[in-house]
C-alpha positions as CSV (number, residue, x, y, z in Angstrom):
1,X,0.1,0.2,0.2
2,X,1.6,3.3,-0.9
3,X,0.9,6.4,1.5
4,X,-0.3,9.7,0.7
5,X,3.3,10.9,1.1
6,X,4.7,8.2,-0.8
7,X,2.4,9.2,-3.9
8,X,3.3,12.6,-3.7
9,X,7.3,12.1,-3.5
10,X,7.0,10.3,-6.7
11,X,4.6,12.4,-8.5
12,X,7.2,15.6,-7.7
13,X,10.1,13.3,-9.1
14,X,8.3,12.3,-12.3
15,X,7.5,15.9,-12.9
16,X,11.4,16.5,-12.6
17,X,11.9,16.2,-16.7
18,X,8.8,18.6,-17.7
19,X,9.5,21.3,-14.9
20,X,13.1,21.7,-16.7
21,X,11.9,21.5,-19.7
22,X,9.2,24.4,-19.2
23,X,11.7,26.3,-17.5
24,X,13.6,26.4,-20.1
25,X,11.1,27.4,-22.2
26,X,10.0,29.9,-19.9
27,X,13.3,31.7,-20.6
28,X,12.4,32.9,-23.4
29,X,10.3,35.8,-21.8
30,X,12.1,39.2,-21.1
31,X,12.1,41.8,-18.4
32,X,13.6,42.2,-15.3
33,X,11.3,39.3,-13.5
34,X,14.4,37.3,-13.0
35,X,14.3,33.7,-14.1
36,X,10.7,32.0,-15.2
37,X,9.6,29.4,-13.4
38,X,7.3,26.6,-15.3
39,X,3.4,26.7,-15.7
40,X,1.8,25.0,-12.9
41,X,-1.7,24.6,-12.0
42,X,-3.0,26.3,-8.8
43,X,-5.9,26.0,-6.8
44,X,-7.9,27.9,-8.8
45,X,-7.2,26.5,-12.1
46,X,-4.8,29.6,-13.1
47,X,-1.4,28.6,-14.9
48,X,1.6,30.7,-13.2
49,X,4.8,32.1,-14.8
50,X,7.6,33.3,-12.6
51,X,6.0,31.8,-9.4
52,X,9.4,31.1,-7.5
53,X,10.6,31.9,-3.3
54,X,10.2,35.7,-2.9
55,X,7.7,36.6,-6.5
56,X,4.6,38.4,-6.0
57,X,1.8,37.8,-8.6
58,X,2.1,41.1,-10.8
59,X,-1.4,40.7,-13.2
60,X,-3.3,37.8,-14.4
61,X,-5.2,37.2,-17.5
62,X,-8.6,35.6,-18.3
63,X,-9.8,34.2,-21.4
64,X,-13.6,35.4,-20.7
65,X,-15.0,38.6,-19.9
66,X,-15.6,39.5,-16.3
67,X,-12.8,37.7,-15.0
68,X,-13.8,34.1,-15.9
69,X,-12.9,30.9,-17.8
70,X,-9.0,29.9,-17.9
71,X,-6.5,32.2,-16.4
72,X,-2.6,32.8,-16.4
73,X,-1.4,34.7,-13.7
74,X,2.5,36.3,-14.0
75,X,4.7,36.5,-11.2
76,X,7.8,39.0,-10.3
77,X,10.3,40.0,-7.6
78,X,9.0,42.7,-5.5
79,X,6.2,45.3,-6.1
80,X,5.9,47.1,-9.3
81,X,6.6,51.2,-9.4
82,X,4.0,53.5,-8.4
83,X,4.7,55.1,-11.7
84,X,4.0,54.1,-15.5
85,X,7.3,55.8,-16.6
86,X,9.2,52.6,-16.4
87,X,9.2,49.2,-17.4
88,X,9.1,46.1,-14.8
89,X,8.9,43.4,-17.1
90,X,7.9,42.4,-20.2
91,X,6.2,39.3,-21.3
92,X,5.3,37.4,-24.7
93,X,2.3,35.6,-24.4
94,X,2.9,33.0,-27.5
95,X,5.7,31.4,-25.4
96,X,2.8,30.3,-22.6
97,X,-0.2,29.4,-25.2
98,X,-2.0,32.8,-24.9
99,X,-1.2,35.1,-28.3
100,X,-4.9,36.6,-29.1
101,X,-6.8,34.9,-25.9
102,X,-7.1,37.6,-23.1
103,X,-10.6,38.8,-22.4
104,X,-10.2,40.4,-19.2
105,X,-7.4,41.4,-16.9
106,X,-6.3,42.4,-13.2
107,X,-3.2,43.4,-11.5
108,X,-1.5,43.2,-8.4
109,X,1.5,44.8,-6.6
110,X,0.9,48.3,-8.0
111,X,1.4,46.8,-11.6
112,X,-0.4,48.3,-14.7
113,X,-0.4,46.8,-17.8
114,X,0.3,47.8,-21.8
115,X,-1.0,45.6,-24.5
116,X,0.7,45.1,-27.4
117,X,-0.5,43.1,-30.5
118,X,3.0,42.4,-31.8
119,X,5.4,39.7,-30.3
120,X,8.2,42.4,-31.0
121,X,6.7,45.0,-28.2
122,X,7.5,47.6,-28.2
123,X,8.9,47.5,-31.6
124,X,5.7,47.3,-33.6
125,X,2.0,47.0,-33.9
126,X,-0.6,49.0,-31.5
127,X,-0.5,49.4,-27.9
128,X,-2.9,49.9,-25.3
129,X,-3.3,52.6,-22.7
130,X,-2.2,51.5,-19.1
131,X,-4.6,49.3,-17.7
132,X,-5.2,48.3,-14.3
133,X,-8.3,46.2,-14.1
134,X,-10.7,45.4,-17.1
135,X,-13.6,43.2,-17.0
136,X,-14.1,43.5,-20.5
137,X,-10.9,44.1,-22.9
138,X,-13.8,45.5,-25.6
139,X,-14.4,48.3,-24.2
140,X,-12.5,51.5,-24.4
141,X,-11.0,53.2,-27.2
142,X,-9.5,50.2,-29.0
143,X,-11.2,46.2,-28.7
144,X,-7.9,44.5,-27.0
145,X,-10.2,41.3,-26.5
146,X,-8.4,38.3,-28.2
147,X,-5.9,40.8,-29.6
148,X,-2.7,41.0,-27.0
149,X,0.3,39.7,-27.8
150,X,2.8,41.0,-25.5
151,X,2.4,42.6,-22.4
152,X,4.3,45.3,-20.2
153,X,4.3,45.8,-16.9
154,X,5.3,48.9,-15.0
């Protein structure tokens, strides 16, 4: 008979190569967020990017409006600055399967996000204004629902 503890240890051992591969893929993300950890499910079914010791959640994207549906949370070391005049991180959403998928967004730890519709942000394409929270990315001057390819945080 296998105990609950023995089962948990075997799951962690089996996940090792997958986590290492995903960690390598995570290095494709740029910014001052430090090393990006592998995506991992959390209790609310969000995928986590960069969640390691001493990090805080910066923003969460949802594929539905009203913060519904599947979600992905990006983490960073320390709070963002209170100003939007500096960039605290940059994330290529395609690397995580979230290219042109976001329907709503929420931020945390003083972070604001700016969305781009081109993978080479901030080099090309259109960009949104700074967003603290949006229940529906279709609202505002430009419809950003299912359009964001890259995200900057400040």
